[in-house]
Structure formats: C-alpha cells, structure tokens
C-alpha positions as CSV (number, residue, x, y, z in Angstrom):
1,X,351.0,217.2,218.8
2,X,351.2,213.4,219.1
3,X,348.0,211.6,219.6
4,X,347.5,209.5,222.7
5,X,345.1,206.7,223.5
6,X,342.1,208.0,225.3
7,X,340.7,206.5,228.5
8,X,337.2,205.7,227.1
9,X,334.2,204.6,229.1
10,X,331.5,202.7,227.1
11,X,328.3,202.9,229.1
12,X,325.2,200.9,228.3
13,X,322.6,198.9,230.2
14,X,321.5,195.5,228.9
15,X,320.1,194.3,225.6
16,X,320.2,196.6,222.5
17,X,322.0,199.3,224.3
18,X,325.1,197.1,224.7
19,X,324.7,195.6,221.3
20,X,324.9,199.0,219.6
21,X,328.1,199.8,221.4
22,X,329.5,196.5,220.2
23,X,328.5,197.4,216.6
24,X,330.6,200.6,217.0
25,X,333.7,198.6,217.9
26,X,335.9,200.0,215.1
27,X,335.5,203.5,216.7
28,X,336.7,202.5,220.1
29,X,338.8,199.3,219.9
30,X,342.2,201.2,219.6
31,X,341.5,203.3,222.7
32,X,342.1,202.4,226.4
33,X,338.5,201.4,226.9
34,X,336.3,199.8,229.5
35,X,332.6,199.0,229.6
36,X,330.1,200.0,232.3
37,X,326.9,197.9,232.2
38,X,324.5,195.9,234.4
39,X,325.1,192.5,235.8
40,X,323.0,190.5,233.2
41,X,323.7,187.4,231.2
42,X,324.8,189.7,228.3
43,X,327.0,191.8,230.7
44,X,328.7,188.7,232.0
45,X,329.2,187.4,228.5
46,X,330.7,190.8,227.6
47,X,333.1,190.6,230.6
48,X,334.6,187.4,229.2
49,X,336.2,189.4,226.3
50,X,336.4,193.0,227.6
51,X,337.1,195.0,230.7
52,X,333.8,195.6,232.4
53,X,332.5,197.4,235.5
54,X,329.0,196.6,236.8
55,X,326.5,199.0,238.3
56,X,323.1,198.2,239.8
57,X,319.9,198.6,237.8
58,X,317.4,201.3,238.4
59,X,314.8,203.0,236.1
60,X,312.4,205.8,236.7
61,X,309.6,203.6,235.3
62,X,309.9,201.4,238.4
63,X,308.0,204.1,240.2
64,X,305.2,203.9,237.6
65,X,304.9,200.2,238.4
66,X,304.6,200.8,242.1
67,X,308.2,199.9,242.9
68,X,309.4,203.3,244.2
69,X,311.4,201.8,247.1
70,X,313.2,199.5,244.7
71,X,314.0,202.5,242.4
72,X,315.3,204.6,245.3
73,X,317.5,201.8,246.7
74,X,318.8,201.0,243.2
75,X,319.5,204.7,242.5
76,X,321.4,205.1,245.7
77,X,323.6,202.1,245.1
78,X,324.1,203.0,241.5
79,X,325.1,206.6,242.4
80,X,327.8,205.3,244.9
81,X,329.1,202.8,242.4
82,X,329.3,205.3,239.6
83,X,331.2,207.9,241.7
84,X,333.6,205.2,242.8
85,X,334.4,203.8,239.3
86,X,334.7,207.3,237.8
87,X,337.2,208.2,240.5
88,X,339.2,205.0,239.9
89,X,339.1,205.0,236.1
90,X,339.2,208.8,235.4
91,X,337.8,208.5,231.8
92,X,338.5,211.1,229.2
93,X,335.4,210.3,227.2
94,X,332.1,208.6,227.8
95,X,330.1,207.1,225.0
96,X,326.7,206.0,226.2
97,X,323.7,204.5,224.5
98,X,321.6,204.6,227.7
99,X,319.6,203.8,229.6
100,X,318.8,205.0,233.1
101,X,321.4,203.0,235.0
102,X,324.1,204.8,233.0
103,X,323.0,208.3,234.0
104,X,325.1,208.7,237.1
105,X,328.2,207.3,235.4
106,X,327.9,209.7,232.5
107,X,327.1,212.7,234.8
108,X,329.9,211.9,237.3
109,X,332.4,211.7,234.4
110,X,331.2,215.0,232.9
111,X,331.7,216.6,236.3
112,X,335.3,215.6,236.3
113,X,335.8,217.2,232.8
114,X,335.2,214.1,230.6
115,X,333.6,214.5,227.2
116,X,330.2,212.8,227.0
117,X,328.8,211.5,223.7
118,X,325.1,210.6,224.1
119,X,323.6,208.3,221.5
120,X,319.9,208.0,222.0
121,X,318.6,204.5,221.5
122,X,317.6,203.3,218.0
123,X,314.4,202.2,219.9
124,X,313.3,205.8,220.0
125,X,311.6,206.7,216.7
126,X,309.1,209.4,217.6
127,X,310.2,210.9,220.9
128,X,313.5,210.9,222.9
129,X,314.0,208.7,225.8
130,X,313.8,210.1,229.4
131,X,317.5,209.2,229.7
132,X,318.4,211.3,226.7
133,X,316.2,214.1,227.8
134,X,317.9,214.2,231.2
135,X,321.4,213.9,230.0
136,X,321.3,216.1,226.9
137,X,321.8,219.4,228.8
138,X,325.2,218.0,230.1
139,X,326.4,216.1,227.0
140,X,329.2,217.3,224.8
141,X,327.4,215.9,221.8
142,X,324.0,214.3,221.3
143,X,323.4,211.9,218.5
144,X,319.9,210.7,217.4
145,X,318.9,207.9,215.0
146,X,315.6,209.1,213.6
147,X,314.5,212.2,211.6
148,X,311.6,212.8,214.0
149,X,314.1,213.3,216.9
150,X,316.3,215.6,214.8
151,X,313.2,217.7,214.0
152,X,312.5,218.0,217.7
153,X,316.1,218.8,218.6
154,X,317.6,220.7,215.7
155,X,321.0,221.1,217.5
156,X,321.7,217.3,217.6
157,X,323.6,215.1,215.1
158,X,321.5,212.6,213.0
159,X,322.6,209.2,211.8
160,X,319.9,206.9,210.6
161,X,321.5,203.4,210.6
162,X,318.6,201.3,209.3
163,X,319.2,199.3,206.1
164,X,317.5,196.4,204.3
165,X,319.8,193.6,203.3
166,X,319.9,191.9,200.0
167,X,320.8,188.2,199.5
168,X,319.6,184.9,200.8
169,X,319.3,184.0,204.5
170,X,321.5,181.1,205.7
171,X,320.0,177.6,205.5
172,X,317.5,177.2,208.3
173,X,316.5,174.3,210.6
174,X,312.9,173.6,211.7
175,X,313.7,175.5,214.9
176,X,312.0,178.3,216.7
177,X,314.0,180.5,219.2
178,X,311.9,182.3,221.7
179,X,313.7,184.9,223.9
180,X,312.5,187.4,226.6
181,X,315.8,189.4,226.5
182,X,318.6,189.9,229.0
183,X,316.9,192.0,231.6
184,X,313.3,191.3,232.6
185,X,311.2,188.1,232.8
186,X,308.2,187.9,230.5
187,X,305.7,185.2,231.6
188,X,303.1,186.1,228.9
189,X,305.5,185.3,226.1
190,X,306.8,182.1,227.8
191,X,303.3,180.8,228.5
192,X,302.1,181.5,224.9
193,X,305.0,179.6,223.4
194,X,304.6,176.6,225.8
195,X,300.9,176.5,225.2
196,X,301.2,176.6,221.5
197,X,303.8,173.8,221.5
198,X,301.7,171.6,223.9
199,X,298.7,172.0,221.6
200,X,300.6,170.3,218.7
201,X,300.2,173.4,216.5
202,X,303.9,174.2,216.4
203,X,305.9,171.5,214.6
204,X,309.3,173.2,215.0
205,X,311.7,172.3,217.8
206,X,311.8,175.2,220.4
207,X,314.7,176.8,222.3
208,X,313.2,179.0,225.0
209,X,315.1,181.6,227.0
210,X,313.0,182.7,230.0
211,X,315.3,185.1,232.0
212,X,316.3,185.0,235.6
213,X,313.1,183.5,236.9
214,X,311.9,180.1,238.0
215,X,311.9,177.5,235.1
216,X,308.4,176.4,233.9
217,X,307.2,173.3,235.7
218,X,305.4,171.7,232.7
219,X,307.6,171.7,229.6
220,X,306.3,169.9,226.5
221,X,308.4,167.6,224.5
222,X,310.5,169.3,221.9
223,X,311.2,172.4,224.1
224,X,314.7,173.2,225.5
225,X,314.5,175.8,228.3
226,X,317.3,178.1,229.5
227,X,317.4,181.0,231.9
228,X,320.1,182.8,230.0
229,X,322.1,182.1,226.9
230,X,325.5,183.7,226.1
231,X,325.7,186.2,223.2
232,X,327.9,184.0,221.0
233,X,325.5,181.1,221.5
234,X,322.5,183.3,220.6
235,X,324.2,184.2,217.4
236,X,324.7,180.5,216.5
237,X,321.1,179.7,217.3
238,X,319.9,182.6,215.1
239,X,321.9,181.3,212.2
240,X,320.0,178.1,212.4
241,X,316.5,179.2,213.6
242,X,313.7,179.6,211.0
243,X,311.6,181.5,213.4
244,X,312.2,183.9,216.3
245,X,309.6,185.0,218.9
246,X,310.9,187.8,221.0
247,X,310.0,190.9,223.1
248,X,310.1,194.3,221.4
249,X,313.7,195.3,222.2
250,X,315.7,196.5,219.3
251,X,318.7,194.3,220.1
252,X,316.6,191.1,219.8
253,X,314.8,192.4,216.7
254,X,317.9,193.5,214.7
255,X,319.9,190.4,215.5
256,X,317.0,188.2,214.4
257,X,316.5,190.2,211.2
258,X,320.3,190.2,210.4
259,X,320.2,186.4,210.5
260,X,317.2,186.2,208.1
261,X,314.8,184.7,210.7
262,X,311.0,185.1,210.3
263,X,310.4,187.3,213.3
264,X,307.3,187.5,215.5
265,X,307.3,190.2,218.2
266,X,305.3,190.3,221.4
267,X,306.0,193.7,222.9
268,X,306.0,194.2,226.7
269,X,303.1,196.4,227.7
270,X,303.0,199.0,230.5
271,X,299.3,198.4,231.0
272,X,300.1,194.8,232.1
273,X,303.0,195.8,234.3
274,X,305.5,194.3,231.9
275,X,307.7,197.3,231.3
276,X,308.2,200.9,232.4
277,X,306.4,202.4,229.4
278,X,305.1,201.3,225.9
279,X,308.2,202.0,223.8
280,X,308.4,198.3,222.8
281,X,305.0,198.6,221.2
282,X,306.2,201.7,219.4
283,X,309.2,199.8,218.1
284,X,307.2,196.8,217.1
285,X,304.6,198.9,215.2
286,X,307.4,200.8,213.4
287,X,309.1,197.5,212.3
288,X,305.8,196.0,211.3
289,X,304.9,199.0,209.2
290,X,308.1,198.3,207.2
291,X,307.0,194.7,206.6
292,X,309.8,193.3,208.7
293,X,307.9,191.5,211.5
294,X,304.6,190.2,212.7
295,X,303.3,191.7,215.9
296,X,301.2,190.0,218.7
297,X,299.4,192.3,221.1
298,X,297.6,191.3,224.3
299,X,294.8,188.8,223.5
300,X,295.9,188.0,220.0
301,X,297.0,184.4,219.2
302,X,300.7,183.7,218.8
303,X,299.9,180.8,216.4
304,X,298.2,183.0,213.9
305,X,301.1,185.4,213.8
306,X,303.6,182.5,213.2
307,X,301.4,181.2,210.3
308,X,301.4,184.7,208.8
309,X,305.2,184.8,209.0
310,X,305.4,181.3,207.6
311,X,303.4,182.3,204.5
312,X,305.9,185.1,203.6
313,X,309.5,185.1,202.5
314,X,312.0,186.1,205.2
315,X,313.3,189.6,205.3
316,X,316.8,190.6,206.2
317,X,317.6,194.0,207.8
318,X,320.3,195.5,209.9
319,X,321.6,198.7,211.4
320,X,324.6,200.0,209.4
321,X,326.8,202.2,211.6
322,X,329.6,203.0,209.2
323,X,328.9,206.7,209.1
324,X,328.5,207.0,212.8
325,X,331.7,205.1,213.3
326,X,333.6,207.5,211.1
327,X,332.1,210.4,213.0
328,X,333.2,209.0,216.3
329,X,336.7,208.3,215.1
330,X,337.1,211.9,214.0
331,X,335.8,213.1,217.4
332,X,338.1,210.9,219.4
333,X,341.1,211.9,217.2
334,X,340.3,215.6,217.9
335,X,340.0,215.0,221.6
336,X,343.2,212.9,221.8
337,X,345.4,215.7,220.6
C-alpha cells in the first residue's frame, strides 16, 4: 500500500519541551505537521517558521502555590481550545514531550483515534513527571530518557540521549548571558546578577533576559536587559558568551552546554514559590554530579559559583537524538500505510 503523509500534531509547552521536538525534526518534517504550544516568546518565535496553534497555560502545581482558581480557569480554557483544535485539525498522530498544558490536546486526539507517542521529559531522571503518569495509560507508546524510569516502567521504550562532546568551544567574548527561560519570571536570579554586576565583581558585559515582568528600575552600566529574546538570537548569543547563568530547565542547560559556555545554574525552588515542584533542583544536581555545571542554591553567592566555573575548562555536552529519530521514523512509516 502506498504511504501517505500523516497529519501530525507536535505538542509541547515552553522551554525544553519545545526544544526537544525541534531536535527531532528529521522524524517529522516530511509529514503534514503542526505544533501545539503555549503563547510564549519561544512559541511566537516558533510560529515564524512553522504552523502553530496556541493553548492556554495551566499546571497542577499552581494549586500547590495557592493559585487553584488560576489553575481551574486555565484548565477550562485549555480544554475548550484543545477540543476545538483537534476537531479542526484531525491529527493522525500526536507526539508530545509534555507538559501539563498539552494533556487535553493529547487526550482529545486519542479519543478520536489518533496514535499518541508520549516522550517524558529529559528533565526527569529519577521519577516520571505527573504529565507522563497521567497520560501513559492512554498513550500508544511511552518513551523515557533515563534508566531509572525504565526500571520503574518496564513496558516503556528507553532512549538515553545524553552525550559529551569532544572538540574546542567557539571563540568567546567577555560576555555573560543570564536567562530566566521562556515561561516564568525569576526575580531571585535577576537580582543576584544585577547586584553582582553593580558590585564591580563581574567584569564581563551582561545580557539579561527577565521574562514577561516589569523591567528592573536600577540597571548597572554594562547590562543589557530584555523581557524576551527570540530563539535564533539566543543561539547567536550563546555562541559568543563565555558564561551562562540560567534557571534549571533542560532546554537552557543543554543549549548552553552545546555552545561550550561555562554554565552556572540557579534552580527554581518550590519552597520559595518559584516553581510547581523541585524538579529543577533534581536536574541541576544531576548535571553537577557529571561535572558539567556549577549550582547556586538559595543563600549561596552567585559570584563564588562564577569564579569556580572560571577556574575550570568549559565542558561541551548535548542530547543526541539519532536513535530516537530513527525509531519515530519507523513508527510513522508503519502508521502511514
């Protein structure tokens, strides 16, 4: 039987979830694809090159932070949007890397007969995400990216994409790029960078991305501040930046390490109301244990971590998705017949 192009839905919320789908492009680019994501700077940048449908953000962790009403309103809007776009697009296959805001899209498509490939986030080293736990019973196939998750769920497929890179990083400028990511503000990181620069202890020029919040009122000389920065521009900055200070999201970590930046991580902490759980601390600790990053926890000085990074050679690492891409190509070819 002649193969046909599948109607393919690529569903991912902001940050590293979207970036992993972009890394898998050889698997999906020949299909009739569209993205579903949240309306963030990264999502809008994505829409400049690809067909994109936006849905509203919601996450179960909002309730843990005392924002149950916001969660319920976001859930209701997201549910209606997801039903509408699935009825309009009628996807044959959904590939999703999470997280919560993609749940109703994946489940609605599954209810109409679509295949659903669930790829749990690379951020989950020791335990599955709540998103994966909730969607796995309905998924056609579940793929995890750490052995610990395969041990917990023996029936899933394992692809560990992490690889160290050999070679020399590109020439670097005396530049530090500080980023809070595409989704949430992060005042603690922003204030730590600005305070360090104002003290005179940070000689590098600074580019600071602060998120969709009010810009700082007191900006020291040598600091360039942006609410959001497009994905392509971020890649250019990373090629030039000697240092990166970032939150603990895998997208920010991997893109910095790919570019050979000395990387300092300040994970968002649930105890300070900065995130829905402490998975960023889990990620940061795992990367630090491999000698890839320096970690700054609450109360620790950012300057000391930068100086530790300055004293070591930069490390380059990436996620290598070739095996997963080949697997997805085979699956899609089977389903297209």
